[in-house]
C-alpha positions as CSV (number, residue, x, y, z in Angstrom):
1,X,-8.8,45.6,27.7
2,X,-7.9,49.0,26.3
3,X,-8.6,50.3,22.9
4,X,-6.5,49.1,20.0
5,X,-4.5,51.3,17.8
6,X,-6.4,52.8,14.9
7,X,-5.1,54.4,11.8
8,X,-4.7,58.1,11.5
9,X,-3.1,60.9,13.5
10,X,-4.1,62.9,16.6
11,X,-5.9,66.1,15.6
12,X,-3.7,69.0,16.6
13,X,-6.5,71.4,17.2
14,X,-8.2,69.1,19.7
15,X,-4.8,68.5,21.4
16,X,-4.4,72.3,21.8
17,X,-8.0,72.6,23.2
18,X,-7.5,69.8,25.7
19,X,-4.1,71.3,26.7
20,X,-5.7,74.7,27.3
21,X,-8.4,73.1,29.6
22,X,-5.8,71.2,31.6
23,X,-3.6,74.3,32.0
24,X,-6.5,76.5,33.1
25,X,-7.7,73.9,35.6
26,X,-4.2,73.7,37.2
27,X,-4.0,77.5,37.4
28,X,-7.4,78.0,38.9
29,X,-6.8,75.3,41.5
30,X,-3.4,76.8,42.4
31,X,-4.4,80.5,42.6
32,X,-8.1,80.2,43.4
33,X,-8.7,77.1,45.5
34,X,-5.2,76.9,47.0
35,X,-4.2,80.5,47.7
36,X,-7.5,82.3,47.4
37,X,-9.8,80.0,49.5
38,X,-7.1,79.7,52.2
39,X,-6.7,83.4,52.4
40,X,-10.5,83.9,52.7
41,X,-10.8,81.2,55.4
42,X,-7.8,82.8,57.2
43,X,-9.7,86.0,57.6
44,X,-8.7,88.2,54.6
45,X,-11.0,91.1,54.1
46,X,-10.1,91.7,50.5
47,X,-8.4,89.5,47.9
48,X,-7.9,89.5,44.2
49,X,-7.2,86.3,42.2
50,X,-5.9,86.5,38.7
51,X,-4.1,84.2,36.3
52,X,-0.7,85.0,37.8
53,X,-1.1,85.7,41.5
54,X,-3.4,85.9,44.5
55,X,-3.2,89.2,46.4
56,X,-4.8,89.7,49.8
57,X,-4.5,91.9,52.8
58,X,-3.0,89.1,54.9
59,X,-0.1,86.9,54.3
60,X,0.7,83.6,56.1
61,X,2.8,80.5,55.5
62,X,-0.4,78.4,55.0
63,X,-1.6,80.8,52.3
64,X,1.7,80.5,50.4
65,X,1.9,76.7,50.8
66,X,-1.6,75.7,49.9
67,X,-1.4,76.5,46.2
68,X,1.2,73.7,46.0
69,X,-0.7,71.5,48.4
70,X,-3.9,71.7,46.4
71,X,-2.1,70.9,43.2
72,X,-0.6,67.8,44.7
73,X,-3.9,66.7,46.1
74,X,-5.6,67.0,42.7
75,X,-2.7,65.3,41.0
76,X,-3.3,62.3,43.3
77,X,-7.1,62.4,42.5
78,X,-6.4,62.3,38.7
79,X,-3.9,59.5,39.3
80,X,-6.6,57.5,41.1
81,X,-9.2,58.2,38.4
82,X,-6.7,57.0,35.7
83,X,-6.5,53.6,37.4
84,X,-9.9,52.9,35.8
85,X,-8.5,53.3,32.3
86,X,-11.2,51.2,30.6
87,X,-13.8,53.8,31.4
88,X,-12.3,56.6,29.3
89,X,-11.8,57.2,25.6
90,X,-8.5,58.6,24.3
91,X,-9.4,62.3,24.5
92,X,-10.7,62.0,28.1
93,X,-7.6,59.9,29.1
94,X,-5.3,62.5,27.5
95,X,-7.0,65.4,29.4
96,X,-6.7,63.5,32.7
97,X,-3.1,62.7,32.1
98,X,-2.3,66.4,31.3
99,X,-4.3,67.5,34.3
100,X,-2.4,65.1,36.5
101,X,0.9,66.2,34.9
102,X,0.2,69.9,35.2
103,X,-0.6,69.6,38.9
104,X,2.3,67.3,39.6
105,X,4.9,69.4,37.8
106,X,3.6,72.7,39.3
107,X,3.5,71.2,42.8
108,X,6.9,69.6,42.7
109,X,8.6,72.2,40.5
110,X,7.8,75.0,43.0
111,X,10.0,73.4,45.6
112,X,13.0,73.5,43.2
113,X,12.1,76.9,41.8
114,X,11.9,78.6,45.3
115,X,14.9,76.8,46.6
116,X,17.2,77.9,43.7
117,X,15.9,81.4,43.2
118,X,14.7,82.2,46.8
119,X,11.5,83.5,45.2
120,X,7.9,82.4,45.0
121,X,5.5,80.5,47.2
122,X,8.0,78.3,49.1
123,X,10.5,81.1,49.6
124,X,7.7,82.8,51.5
125,X,7.0,79.6,53.4
126,X,10.6,79.3,54.7
127,X,11.2,83.1,55.1
128,X,12.6,83.7,58.6
129,X,13.5,80.1,59.2
130,X,17.1,79.6,60.2
131,X,19.6,78.5,59.1
132,X,18.1,79.7,55.9
133,X,20.6,78.1,53.6
134,X,19.7,74.7,54.9
135,X,16.0,75.2,54.3
136,X,16.8,76.3,50.7
137,X,19.0,73.2,50.2
138,X,16.1,71.1,51.6
139,X,13.7,72.6,49.1
140,X,16.2,72.0,46.2
141,X,16.6,68.3,47.3
142,X,12.9,67.8,47.8
143,X,12.2,69.4,44.4
144,X,14.7,67.4,42.5
145,X,13.6,64.1,43.9
146,X,9.9,64.7,43.7
147,X,10.0,66.2,40.2
148,X,11.9,63.2,38.8
149,X,9.4,61.0,40.5
150,X,6.6,63.0,38.9
151,X,8.1,62.5,35.5
152,X,8.1,58.7,36.1
153,X,4.4,58.8,37.1
154,X,3.4,60.8,34.1
155,X,5.5,58.6,31.8
156,X,3.6,55.5,33.1
157,X,0.3,57.1,32.3
158,X,1.4,58.1,28.8
159,X,2.5,54.6,27.9
160,X,-0.8,53.6,26.3
161,X,-0.3,56.5,23.8
162,X,3.0,55.0,22.6
163,X,2.4,52.5,19.8
164,X,4.7,49.5,19.3
165,X,7.4,50.0,16.7
166,X,6.7,53.8,16.4
167,X,9.4,56.2,17.4
168,X,8.7,59.2,19.6
169,X,6.9,61.2,16.9
170,X,3.4,60.8,18.5
171,X,4.8,61.4,22.0
172,X,6.5,64.6,20.9
173,X,3.2,65.9,19.7
174,X,1.3,64.8,22.8
175,X,3.9,66.3,25.1
176,X,5.2,69.4,23.3
177,X,1.8,70.6,22.3
178,X,0.7,71.2,25.9
179,X,4.1,72.7,26.8
180,X,3.9,75.4,24.2
181,X,0.1,75.9,24.6
182,X,0.5,76.5,28.3
183,X,3.4,78.9,27.8
184,X,1.4,81.0,25.3
185,X,-1.8,80.9,27.4
186,X,0.1,81.9,30.5
187,X,1.7,84.9,28.7
188,X,-1.5,86.1,27.1
189,X,-3.5,85.5,30.2
190,X,-1.1,87.5,32.3
191,X,-1.1,90.7,30.1
192,X,-4.2,92.1,31.7
193,X,-3.5,91.1,35.3
194,X,-3.8,93.8,38.0
195,X,-0.4,92.9,39.6
196,X,1.6,94.2,36.6
197,X,3.9,92.7,34.0
198,X,6.5,91.9,36.7
199,X,4.5,88.9,37.9
200,X,4.2,87.7,34.3
201,X,8.0,87.8,33.7
202,X,9.1,86.8,37.2
203,X,6.4,84.3,38.2
204,X,3.8,83.2,35.5
205,X,6.2,82.4,32.7
206,X,9.0,80.9,34.7
207,X,6.7,78.8,36.8
208,X,4.7,77.6,33.7
209,X,7.7,77.0,31.3
210,X,10.0,75.8,34.1
211,X,7.5,73.5,35.8
212,X,6.4,71.9,32.6
213,X,9.9,71.4,31.2
214,X,9.5,67.7,32.0
215,X,7.1,67.4,29.1
216,X,10.0,68.2,26.7
217,X,12.1,65.3,28.0
218,X,9.4,62.7,28.3
219,X,9.5,61.5,24.6
220,X,13.2,60.8,24.8
221,X,12.8,59.2,28.3
222,X,10.0,56.9,26.9
223,X,11.6,56.1,23.5
224,X,12.3,52.5,24.3
225,X,9.2,51.8,26.3
226,X,6.0,50.4,25.0
227,X,3.2,48.1,26.1
228,X,1.5,45.2,24.4
229,X,-0.6,46.3,21.4
230,X,-4.0,45.7,23.1
231,X,-3.2,48.3,25.7
232,X,-2.5,51.1,23.2
233,X,-4.9,53.9,22.6
234,X,-5.9,55.0,19.1
235,X,-5.6,58.6,17.8
236,X,-7.5,61.5,19.2
237,X,-9.9,62.7,16.4
238,X,-11.2,66.2,15.8
239,X,-13.8,66.7,18.6
240,X,-15.8,69.9,18.3
241,X,-17.1,69.7,21.9
242,X,-13.5,69.7,23.3
243,X,-12.5,72.5,20.9
244,X,-15.5,74.7,21.9
245,X,-14.9,74.1,25.6
246,X,-11.2,75.0,25.1
247,X,-12.0,78.2,23.2
248,X,-14.6,79.3,25.8
249,X,-12.4,78.5,28.8
250,X,-9.4,80.3,27.2
251,X,-11.5,83.5,26.6
252,X,-12.7,83.5,30.2
253,X,-9.2,82.8,31.4
254,X,-7.7,85.7,29.5
255,X,-10.4,88.4,29.7
256,X,-12.1,87.6,33.0
257,X,-9.7,85.9,35.3
258,X,-6.8,87.7,33.5
259,X,-8.2,91.1,34.7
260,X,-8.5,89.7,38.2
261,X,-11.5,88.8,40.4
262,X,-11.9,90.7,43.6
263,X,-13.8,89.7,46.8
264,X,-14.2,91.8,49.9
265,X,-16.1,91.7,53.2
């Protein structure tokens, strides 16, 4: 049986810290584990990973695709972990929902983004495949269906945060806080990147704000949905450990990963 609703409100500073950690995790998984490790294993002699891009001396379809593949794999992992909901308190549950959502929205959103704009990871994956317009339409269709499905999955995991009889005020805070936190963090984290401001404007911000746009719609989508009271989670209090972790991770994200990490052999 889940935690019952307690009085009080979610602490906004803690929500921002948890949002930052989930955003940073998704970005590191995409650029580092997805693109970076694949490039290294594919034989790259030099590569640079930053908050907005991975650059290497080789380029393959697998390198381009595996950022998304890793995001979707980890989204599935977090979904499985959330099946054991009794094991986690409200703050940990919130982090895991955001981590799942960020990986899901980035993974599925990239199909749609690349199909519409012919830019980004999946534009590179389908480059040279003919007839090209059919491949782009395929990406758009896949992105549309998979992104809507991702919204339904995230909504299901957010239901315990939606108290009976309450409108969407709490859901707005829980969904909109990570949306704007992620956008600000992506913008600041990209300012020092070695690839230049073009990647911030053309890639980092559109992929972050566009991919996470589902967070803005979820409160309205879930307005009429609620569970029995015993399944509801109480408010997230001020938690100094989460806040400290968020601050440290954000500083490392901006000033270390933001400048780019280079490996060579």
